[in-house]
N, C-alpha and C positions, 0 to 999 in steps of 0.2 A: 601607769607605765613605769614610773621610777621604782615603785615597790617591787615590781616583778623583774627588775634588772640587777645585774651584778657588775660593778665597775672593776675591771681587771687591771687597768692601768691607764695612763694618760691617753685619752682618745680612743679607748677600747672598752666597750660595754657589751655584756652578753645578756640575752633574754632566754630563759628556759633553764633546764630542759623540761620537756613534758614528762611528768612522773610516770605515766603509763603510755608508752609509745603506741601500744595497740589501740589506744583511745584517742589518738591524735586527731581523728576525724571530728571529734567533738570540739576541738579548738579551731576548726575552720572559720567560723564567724568572727572569732576574736582575732585570728591572724589576718583575715580580710581587712580588719580595721587597723591592726598594728602596722602592717607593712606600709600603707600610705602615710601613716603618722611618722614612722621611722624615716621614710623617704625625705620628709621635710627636715628632719633633725640630724640625719647621719650622712656621711659621705659615701659609705659603702655598706651594703646589707648582704650578709652571707647566711645561707641556711645550711645547717649541718643536720642531716637526717639520720634516722635509725634505719634498720633493714626493713621496717614496715612503711611502705609507701601507699598512702591512701590518696583520695582526690584532694584533700586539704594539703597534704604534704606536697603533692605535685604542683598545686597552685602556688604555694609559697616558694618552691624552688624556681618556678617559671618567672615569678615576680622579682626575684632578687638579682643582685649583681654578680655573685659568685656562688658556685656549688662546690663544696669541698668533698672530694672523694677520698675518704680516709681508709687506710689499711695498715697492717703491721705484719709481723712474721708468723702469725697464727695460721694453722691449716684452714683453708677456705676463704681467707681474707681477700686474696686477689680475685678469686671468682666472684665474691660478693661485690667487689669494686667494679668489676666488668659489668655486672647486672645493673648496678646503680648508674653507670655511664650510659648503658643502653636505655634504661628507663628515662633518664633526663633527656637524652637525644630524642626519644619518641614524643616527649611533650614539648619539644621545640627549643630546648636549651642547647645553645651552641657549645661545641667543645672548647671554644675560646673563653667561655665563662667558667669552665671547670678547672679545678686545681687538684692535682695529685698530691696527697699529704701522707707520707709514711711516718707513722706514729711509733714512739718508743724506740727510736733508732739509738743505738749506743755503740760502744767500742767492743761489745762482746763478740765472740767468734761467730761469723756468718751473717752478722747484721748488715754489713755493707752489701754482700751478695743478695740478701733478701730485699733490701731497699732498691737495688738496681733492677732486680727482676720485676718488682712491683711497678716501678716507673716505666720500664720497657713495655710491660703488659698493658698498663693503662694508657700509655702513649698520649699523654696530655702535654700541651706546651708549657703550662705552668706547673712547677714542681716545688715541693718543700719537704723537709725532713724535720721532725720534732724529736729532740733528744729525750732521754729518760728524765722524768721530773723528780725522782726520788720516792721513797716510801711514804712520805707525808702528803704527797700530791692528791691521791684519791680522797682522803679524809678532809683535807682543806677545801678541795673543790666541792665536795658534798655539802659543806656548810657555808659556801659562798665566800671563801677566803683565798681564792686563787691568787690574788694580788700578793699575798705573803710569799708564795713560791716564786712569783715573777720578780719580786724585789731582791731576790738572792742572785748575785752575779754568778754566771756559770753557763754551761752548755745548753741547759733547758731554756733559760731566759734568752740567750742569744738566738736559739732556733725559733722561738716564738716571735721574737722581734723580726727575724728574717722573713718569717711567714707573713706577718702583718705588712712588712715593706713590699713583699711580692704582691700581696692583694691590693 
């Protein structure tokens, strides 16, 4: 369990991602064991899914404390978020367990309008916006070094802290 995790900051540890989301179903038995173990170790369990929802993904979402519905200003992101909300609702996840997260929010032109449209369309009670993390973020996240980005004071760090406080 520890080898499969990435410590992001004090009190925040991530497991995953599944390298091949289309094969997430193969992780079902592992996740069935992981969630009860995490339930004993963690205060809050959040599942962040890809666009591929299998039975295993649905079971993990249903067993967790929060479901992040993530979107950004790309074409189709809001429609995908609406589908995820509908899927989660059909498997019995209450809208009160879902959190609307607008990713890569920044001061660039139109970002505020795009974030407001996303939040209005998803119509979830809990909302968060994550600021741009900079050009180093994807590379550092890919090698399990997200804590380096979060150690830098700034808008990204503040928005991630605000999200964790919301959760």
